[in-house]
N, CA, C and O atoms as CSV, one atom per row, in Angstrom:
chain,resi,resn,atom,element,x,y,z
A,1,MET,N,N,-27.935,-13.927,-8.408
A,1,MET,CA,C,-27.701,-12.739,-7.310
A,1,MET,C,C,-27.883,-11.343,-7.874
A,1,MET,O,O,-27.234,-10.919,-8.831
A,2,PRO,N,N,-28.788,-10.672,-7.234
A,2,PRO,CA,C,-29.367,-9.257,-7.726
A,2,PRO,C,C,-28.295,-8.368,-8.163
A,2,PRO,O,O,-27.148,-8.485,-7.730
A,3,PRO,N,N,-28.696,-7.343,-9.145
A,3,PRO,CA,C,-27.730,-6.806,-9.497
A,3,PRO,C,C,-27.166,-5.926,-8.607
A,3,PRO,O,O,-25.957,-5.754,-8.761
A,4,ALA,N,N,-27.941,-5.048,-7.322
A,4,ALA,CA,C,-27.494,-4.350,-6.500
A,4,ALA,C,C,-26.314,-5.451,-5.568
A,4,ALA,O,O,-25.156,-5.107,-5.331
A,5,GLN,N,N,-26.851,-6.647,-5.185
A,5,GLN,CA,C,-25.874,-7.213,-4.417
A,5,GLN,C,C,-24.559,-7.673,-5.116
A,5,GLN,O,O,-23.576,-7.871,-4.402
A,6,PHE,N,N,-24.465,-7.875,-6.588
A,6,PHE,CA,C,-23.410,-8.168,-7.121
A,6,PHE,C,C,-22.551,-6.958,-7.246
A,6,PHE,O,O,-21.333,-7.088,-7.369
A,7,ARG,N,N,-23.111,-5.804,-7.223
A,7,ARG,CA,C,-22.537,-4.425,-7.393
A,7,ARG,C,C,-21.618,-4.397,-5.791
A,7,ARG,O,O,-20.422,-4.345,-5.506
A,8,ARG,N,N,-22.641,-4.450,-5.154
A,8,ARG,CA,C,-21.726,-4.474,-3.713
A,8,ARG,C,C,-20.783,-5.335,-3.549
A,8,ARG,O,O,-19.800,-4.855,-2.986
A,9,THR,N,N,-20.694,-6.584,-3.865
A,9,THR,CA,C,-19.501,-7.692,-3.819
A,9,THR,C,C,-18.479,-7.223,-4.380
A,9,THR,O,O,-17.350,-7.266,-3.892
A,10,VAL,N,N,-18.822,-6.651,-5.630
A,10,VAL,CA,C,-17.267,-6.097,-6.480
A,10,VAL,C,C,-16.929,-4.975,-5.748
A,10,VAL,O,O,-15.722,-4.913,-5.512
A,11,VAL,N,N,-17.495,-4.203,-5.377
A,11,VAL,CA,C,-17.038,-3.072,-4.550
A,11,VAL,C,C,-16.248,-3.511,-3.402
A,11,VAL,O,O,-15.020,-3.438,-3.347
A,12,MET,N,N,-17.083,-4.015,-2.402
A,12,MET,CA,C,-15.989,-4.844,-1.558
A,12,MET,C,C,-14.624,-5.403,-1.852
A,12,MET,O,O,-13.579,-4.994,-1.345
A,13,ALA,N,N,-14.743,-6.381,-2.724
A,13,ALA,CA,C,-13.756,-6.877,-3.012
A,13,ALA,C,C,-12.646,-5.935,-3.632
A,13,ALA,O,O,-11.468,-6.040,-3.293
A,14,ILE,N,N,-13.073,-5.036,-4.533
A,14,ILE,CA,C,-11.907,-4.128,-4.954
A,14,ILE,C,C,-11.493,-3.024,-3.771
A,14,ILE,O,O,-10.475,-2.337,-3.855
A,15,GLY,N,N,-12.425,-2.954,-2.666
A,15,GLY,CA,C,-11.779,-1.829,-1.494
A,15,GLY,C,C,-10.998,-2.828,-0.697
A,15,GLY,O,O,-9.974,-2.262,-0.314
A,16,VAL,N,N,-11.035,-3.979,-0.311
A,16,VAL,CA,C,-10.439,-4.926,0.580
A,16,VAL,C,C,-9.246,-5.208,-0.285
A,16,VAL,O,O,-8.171,-5.382,0.288
A,17,ALA,N,N,-9.299,-5.273,-1.576
A,17,ALA,CA,C,-7.946,-5.837,-2.392
A,17,ALA,C,C,-6.903,-4.527,-2.313
A,17,ALA,O,O,-5.686,-4.687,-2.230
A,18,ILE,N,N,-7.614,-3.067,-2.354
A,18,ILE,CA,C,-6.736,-2.163,-2.217
A,18,ILE,C,C,-6.389,-1.758,-0.763
A,18,ILE,O,O,-5.636,-0.813,-0.526
A,19,GLY,N,N,-6.930,-2.461,0.136
A,19,GLY,CA,C,-6.778,-2.230,1.742
A,19,GLY,C,C,-5.384,-3.160,2.057
A,19,GLY,O,O,-4.362,-2.802,2.643
A,20,ALA,N,N,-5.710,-4.478,1.459
A,20,ALA,CA,C,-4.757,-5.640,1.476
A,20,ALA,C,C,-3.366,-5.256,1.179
A,20,ALA,O,O,-2.429,-5.475,1.947
A,21,LEU,N,N,-3.252,-4.585,-0.141
A,21,LEU,CA,C,-2.152,-4.108,-0.995
A,21,LEU,C,C,-1.544,-3.202,-0.132
A,21,LEU,O,O,-0.361,-3.389,0.153
A,22,TRP,N,N,-2.273,-2.054,0.433
A,22,TRP,CA,C,-1.567,-0.988,1.370
A,22,TRP,C,C,-0.900,-1.812,2.833
A,22,TRP,O,O,0.208,-1.593,3.323
A,23,ILE,N,N,-1.680,-2.556,3.206
A,23,ILE,CA,C,-1.283,-3.570,4.208
A,23,ILE,C,C,0.158,-4.459,4.016
A,23,ILE,O,O,1.075,-4.756,4.781
A,24,ALA,N,N,-0.089,-4.681,2.816
A,24,ALA,CA,C,1.278,-5.382,2.366
A,24,ALA,C,C,2.558,-4.705,2.343
A,24,ALA,O,O,3.612,-5.197,2.747
A,25,MET,N,N,2.384,-3.362,1.767
A,25,MET,CA,C,3.489,-2.546,1.665
A,25,MET,C,C,3.579,-2.010,2.834
A,25,MET,O,O,4.628,-1.367,2.869
A,26,ALA,N,N,2.934,-1.936,3.955
A,26,ALA,CA,C,3.232,-1.548,5.408
A,26,ALA,C,C,4.069,-2.241,5.622
A,26,ALA,O,O,5.174,-1.785,5.916
A,27,THR,N,N,3.796,-3.839,5.537
A,27,THR,CA,C,4.800,-4.820,6.259
A,27,THR,C,C,6.129,-4.857,5.758
A,27,THR,O,O,7.130,-5.192,6.392
A,28,ALA,N,N,6.055,-4.438,4.406
A,28,ALA,CA,C,7.496,-4.481,3.407
A,28,ALA,C,C,8.162,-3.119,4.524
A,28,ALA,O,O,9.092,-3.338,5.299
A,29,ALA,N,N,7.641,-2.080,4.429
A,29,ALA,CA,C,8.055,-0.962,5.131
A,29,ALA,C,C,8.656,-1.080,6.669
A,29,ALA,O,O,9.694,-0.596,7.121
A,30,LEU,N,N,7.774,-1.787,7.235
A,30,LEU,CA,C,8.021,-1.909,8.722
A,30,LEU,C,C,9.164,-2.953,8.650
A,30,LEU,O,O,10.145,-2.810,9.379
A,31,TRP,N,N,9.075,-3.935,7.846
A,31,TRP,CA,C,10.306,-4.784,8.104
A,31,TRP,C,C,11.775,-3.908,7.445
A,31,TRP,O,O,12.803,-4.107,8.092
A,32,SER,N,N,11.838,-3.410,6.787
A,32,SER,CA,C,12.669,-2.477,6.213
A,32,SER,C,C,12.893,-1.458,7.448
A,32,SER,O,O,14.015,-0.953,7.423
A,33,SER,N,N,12.330,-1.172,8.188
A,33,SER,CA,C,12.649,-0.157,9.333
A,33,SER,C,C,13.319,-1.026,10.311
A,33,SER,O,O,14.271,-0.559,10.936
A,34,VAL,N,N,12.962,-2.158,10.506
A,34,VAL,CA,C,13.393,-3.260,11.793
A,34,VAL,C,C,14.746,-3.312,10.993
A,34,VAL,O,O,15.605,-2.589,11.498
A,35,ARG,N,N,15.108,-3.936,9.963
A,35,ARG,CA,C,16.445,-4.098,9.495
A,35,ARG,C,C,17.047,-2.647,9.598
A,35,ARG,O,O,18.192,-2.627,10.051
A,36,GLY,N,N,16.596,-1.638,9.324
A,36,GLY,CA,C,17.520,-0.275,9.526
A,36,GLY,C,C,18.031,-0.187,10.929
A,36,GLY,O,O,19.202,0.063,11.214
A,37,PHE,N,N,16.995,-0.427,11.845
A,37,PHE,CA,C,17.176,-0.416,13.234
A,37,PHE,C,C,18.214,-1.278,13.743
A,37,PHE,O,O,19.031,-0.953,14.604
A,38,SER,N,N,18.137,-2.404,13.160
A,38,SER,CA,C,19.128,-3.235,13.817
A,38,SER,C,C,20.492,-3.186,12.987
A,38,SER,O,O,21.500,-3.818,13.303
A,39,SER,N,N,20.384,-2.390,11.940
A,39,SER,CA,C,22.019,-2.461,11.395
A,39,SER,C,C,22.652,-1.053,11.789
A,39,SER,O,O,23.607,-0.594,11.162
A,40,GLY,N,N,22.104,-0.440,12.792
A,40,GLY,CA,C,22.378,0.875,13.438
A,40,GLY,C,C,22.007,2.083,12.303
A,40,GLY,O,O,22.748,3.051,12.128
A,41,ARG,N,N,20.856,1.888,11.630
A,41,ARG,CA,C,20.852,3.104,10.707
A,41,ARG,C,C,19.333,3.594,11.407
A,41,ARG,O,O,18.308,3.081,10.959
A,42,SER,N,N,19.262,4.455,12.354
A,42,SER,CA,C,18.128,4.999,13.186
A,42,SER,C,C,17.295,5.610,12.246
A,42,SER,O,O,16.113,5.295,12.110
A,43,ASP,N,N,18.168,6.937,11.240
A,43,ASP,CA,C,17.458,7.344,10.470
A,43,ASP,C,C,16.582,6.398,9.183
A,43,ASP,O,O,15.446,6.794,8.920
A,44,TRP,N,N,17.027,5.396,8.551
A,44,TRP,CA,C,16.561,4.490,8.079
A,44,TRP,C,C,15.395,3.767,8.706
A,44,TRP,O,O,14.528,3.288,7.974
A,45,GLY,N,N,15.304,3.632,10.369
A,45,GLY,CA,C,14.362,2.759,10.611
A,45,GLY,C,C,13.402,3.617,11.076
A,45,GLY,O,O,12.290,3.157,11.335
A,46,LEU,N,N,13.674,4.990,11.255
A,46,LEU,CA,C,12.483,5.846,11.704
A,46,LEU,C,C,11.828,6.403,10.354
A,46,LEU,O,O,10.639,6.721,10.393
A,47,GLY,N,N,12.369,6.503,9.459
A,47,GLY,CA,C,11.895,6.898,8.049
A,47,GLY,C,C,10.548,5.926,7.672
A,47,GLY,O,O,9.355,6.196,7.536
A,48,TRP,N,N,11.345,4.634,7.570
A,48,TRP,CA,C,10.498,3.726,6.935
A,48,TRP,C,C,9.428,2.982,8.095
A,48,TRP,O,O,8.587,2.115,7.856
A,49,GLY,N,N,9.671,3.455,9.082
A,49,GLY,CA,C,8.553,2.884,10.215
A,49,GLY,C,C,7.666,3.947,10.232
A,49,GLY,O,O,6.517,3.587,10.488
A,50,LEU,N,N,7.827,5.290,10.022
A,50,LEU,CA,C,6.719,6.359,9.985
A,50,LEU,C,C,5.694,5.991,8.650
A,50,LEU,O,O,4.464,6.024,8.688
A,51,VAL,N,N,6.562,5.622,7.432
A,51,VAL,CA,C,5.747,5.124,6.101
A,51,VAL,C,C,5.076,4.073,6.400
A,51,VAL,O,O,3.888,4.038,6.079
A,52,GLY,N,N,5.704,2.921,7.114
A,52,GLY,CA,C,4.941,2.109,7.353
A,52,GLY,C,C,3.470,2.050,8.171
A,52,GLY,O,O,2.426,1.457,7.901
A,53,ILE,N,N,3.791,2.793,9.118
A,53,ILE,CA,C,2.501,3.016,10.451
A,53,ILE,C,C,1.609,4.158,9.310
A,53,ILE,O,O,0.393,4.172,9.500
A,54,LEU,N,N,1.937,4.733,8.604
A,54,LEU,CA,C,0.974,5.462,7.727
A,54,LEU,C,C,0.367,4.911,6.780
A,54,LEU,O,O,-0.751,5.306,6.448
A,55,LEU,N,N,1.083,3.736,6.066
A,55,LEU,CA,C,0.439,2.730,5.192
A,55,LEU,C,C,-0.575,1.814,5.836
A,55,LEU,O,O,-1.632,1.501,5.287
A,56,LEU,N,N,-0.189,1.394,7.047
A,56,LEU,CA,C,-0.938,0.540,7.836
A,56,LEU,C,C,-2.107,1.214,7.982
A,56,LEU,O,O,-3.061,0.604,7.499
A,57,ALA,N,N,-2.419,2.457,8.573
A,57,ALA,CA,C,-3.384,3.136,8.821
A,57,ALA,C,C,-4.353,3.419,7.497
A,57,ALA,O,O,-5.582,3.439,7.547
A,58,ALA,N,N,-3.575,3.627,6.339
A,58,ALA,CA,C,-4.422,3.728,5.343
A,58,ALA,C,C,-5.087,2.625,4.763
A,58,ALA,O,O,-6.206,2.619,4.249
A,59,GLY,N,N,-4.032,1.391,4.939
A,59,GLY,CA,C,-4.924,0.095,4.667
A,59,GLY,C,C,-5.987,-0.217,5.541
A,59,GLY,O,O,-6.982,-0.738,5.036
A,60,GLY,N,N,-5.970,-0.008,6.708
A,60,GLY,CA,C,-7.120,-0.377,7.666
A,60,GLY,C,C,-8.161,0.593,7.445
A,60,GLY,O,O,-9.301,0.152,7.593
A,61,ALA,N,N,-8.042,1.889,7.106
A,61,ALA,CA,C,-9.128,2.797,6.710
A,61,ALA,C,C,-9.821,2.408,5.542
A,61,ALA,O,O,-11.050,2.473,5.525
A,62,ALA,N,N,-8.977,1.885,4.251
A,62,ALA,CA,C,-9.773,1.689,3.227
A,62,ALA,C,C,-10.600,0.406,3.535
A,62,ALA,O,O,-11.729,0.371,3.046
A,63,ILE,N,N,-10.162,-0.706,4.320
A,63,ILE,CA,C,-11.140,-1.632,4.494
A,63,ILE,C,C,-12.214,-1.494,5.304
A,63,ILE,O,O,-13.244,-2.146,5.134
A,64,VAL,N,N,-12.047,-0.606,6.277
A,64,VAL,CA,C,-13.056,0.045,7.454
A,64,VAL,C,C,-13.968,0.766,6.558
A,64,VAL,O,O,-15.170,0.501,6.570
A,65,GLY,N,N,-13.378,1.836,5.629
A,65,GLY,CA,C,-14.352,2.717,4.805
A,65,GLY,C,C,-15.136,2.110,3.894
A,65,GLY,O,O,-16.311,2.459,3.774
A,66,VAL,N,N,-14.625,1.175,3.170
A,66,VAL,CA,C,-15.589,0.588,2.117
A,66,VAL,C,C,-16.681,-0.278,2.818
A,66,VAL,O,O,-17.838,-0.203,2.406
A,67,TRP,N,N,-16.389,-1.023,3.768
A,67,TRP,CA,C,-17.231,-1.587,4.673
A,67,TRP,C,C,-18.322,-1.027,5.132
A,67,TRP,O,O,-19.421,-1.569,5.022
A,68,TRP,N,N,-18.115,0.252,5.762
A,68,TRP,CA,C,-19.029,1.253,6.299
A,68,TRP,C,C,-19.896,2.023,5.532
A,68,TRP,O,O,-20.926,2.577,5.915
A,69,HIS,N,N,-19.206,2.018,3.972
A,69,HIS,CA,C,-19.994,2.848,3.185
A,69,HIS,C,C,-20.867,1.796,2.437
A,69,HIS,O,O,-21.852,2.171,1.800
A,70,GLU,N,N,-20.546,0.592,2.502
A,70,GLU,CA,C,-21.767,-0.245,1.491
A,70,GLU,C,C,-22.506,-1.002,2.713
A,70,GLU,O,O,-23.577,-1.518,2.396
A,71,TYR,N,N,-22.134,-1.141,3.963
A,71,TYR,CA,C,-23.349,-1.423,4.554
A,71,TYR,C,C,-23.541,-0.610,5.689
A,71,TYR,O,O,-24.113,-1.155,6.633
A,72,ARG,N,N,-23.184,0.616,5.824
A,72,ARG,CA,C,-24.117,1.225,6.852
A,72,ARG,C,C,-24.572,2.491,6.165
A,72,ARG,O,O,-25.660,2.944,6.521
A,73,LEU,N,N,-23.860,3.151,5.191
A,73,LEU,CA,C,-24.326,4.346,4.657
A,73,LEU,C,C,-25.365,3.930,3.408
A,73,LEU,O,O,-26.462,4.489,3.408
A,74,SER,N,N,-25.074,3.010,2.387
A,74,SER,CA,C,-25.971,2.687,1.387
A,74,SER,C,C,-27.154,2.325,1.710
A,74,SER,O,O,-28.113,2.705,1.039
A,75,ARG,N,N,-27.327,1.410,2.954
A,75,ARG,CA,C,-28.783,1.091,3.200
A,75,ARG,C,C,-29.755,2.343,3.536
A,75,ARG,O,O,-30.974,2.274,3.384
A,76,ASP,N,N,-29.031,3.578,4.045
A,76,ASP,CA,C,-29.818,4.701,4.374
A,76,ASP,C,C,-30.017,5.550,3.259
A,76,ASP,O,O,-30.754,6.524,3.413
A,77,HIS,N,N,-29.493,5.347,2.179
A,77,HIS,CA,C,-29.799,6.373,0.973
A,77,HIS,C,C,-30.302,5.519,-0.296
A,77,HIS,O,O,-30.599,6.089,-1.346
């Protein structure tokens, strides 16, 4: 494997791993939100729901962003 392809693979693995961790945290936050709403704690549900949605957006953006950078922008420069 050429050095450039190896670097791209390592960068993609790190970016996807970070995105997957954020999505895992988002899942835990959204699960806590559901449990909060089911227990009658709307403040808890709303708070963790917002955190979960933002973490989910961050995880998705990390995965799409690293792919975009490595496969769309890097070839242009």
